[in-house]
N, C-alpha and C positions, 0 to 999 in steps of 0.2 A: 376491807372491801366487802360490799354486800354481794349476795349471790345473784347470778344472772336472772333476768325475768323468766317466769314460767308461764307457758300457755296452758290455761285451764280448760278452755273449750273453744271450738271453732264450728261454725255452721255458715252457710251461704250469707254473706253480708254482715257477719258479726263474729268478733273474736273476743275472748276474755283472757286478759293477761294479768297475772297477780291479782285476781278477783276484780279487775276493773274492765268494764265492757268498752269496746271500740266498734264503731260502725263504718269506719273508713279505713282504707289501706294503711298499713303501718310498717315501720322499720324497727327492728329490735336489735339493739347493740348490747354488749355485756353490761354496759352502764345504765341502760334503761330503754324506754320506748319513745320513739318519735312518731306521734300520731299525725293523722291527716296527710299521709304521704301521697303525693300525686306526681305523675310522670308527664313530661312535656308532650308525649304522644300516647294518650290513653292506654292502649293495649300493646305498646312496644316499650321495652326497657332499654334506655340509652345510658351511656356513661354518666352524663350530666345528672341523671336521676339517682345516681348512687353516690353523690358528693359526700353525704354524711358518713358513708362507710369508707370511701376512699381517702377522706381527710381526717378520719378518726385518729386521735393521738396514739392509740394502740389498735392497729389494724387486726381484724379477725383473720384467722387462718382459713376459715370456710365461710362462704355466704350461701345460705339456702334461700332460693327464690321460689315463692309460692306463685305459680302461674295462673291461679284462679281455680274455682271449683271444677271447671271443665277444661282447664289448661289453655285458655284462649289468649293469654298474654304471651308474647315472644320476646326473646332476648336478642337485641341487635348486635351486630359484629363489633361495634365500637365499645359496647359494655363488656363483652367477652374479652376484648383486647385490653381494656383498662384494668380489669380484674386480674388478668394474667400478668400484666406488667407490674401490678402491685403485689403479686405473689399470693393472691387470694383464690382458693379453689372455689369454683362455681358448681352448685348442685341445684338443678331445676326439677321441680316436682309439682303435681297438682297441689293446691294449698292444703288440702286435708293430709296428704302424705308429707308435705313440707313441715307441717305442725308436728307430726310424729317424729320426724327426723331431727328437727330443732330440739325438741324436748329430750331426745335420746343423747344429743351431743352437748347440751347447754352447760353441764357441769364442767366441761373442759374449759369454759370461760373464754374461748377464742373463736366463738361461732356467732354469726349475725344472721338475721333473717329479713327479707323484704317480701311482704305478703300482700298479694292482691286478693281481696276478700270475696269478690263476686265472680263473674263469668270466667 
């Protein structure tokens, strides 16, 4: 098994993961990066937006959500409930702090991230 992706750099609107740049929101699973992540309601995170995480063959123990550089995205009650029912701990932080937390936990192999790159 390969090691989980590493976030090399983040700044407003851009993230570099395993030396590859992304300019749209991403989901990071232990198995790799899902680029071009978009939510059904821009700055609100719903359970449907987390399908890739909730339906992953091996569910992560922790999901770190980057709420944006200024933490403008919010997590809806249905997303919180779906994660709780799946046994996944939710950690919400500004995206800069979420990147730091993800990198600190990534070697455990059971952490995922959903990162909003802008506001």
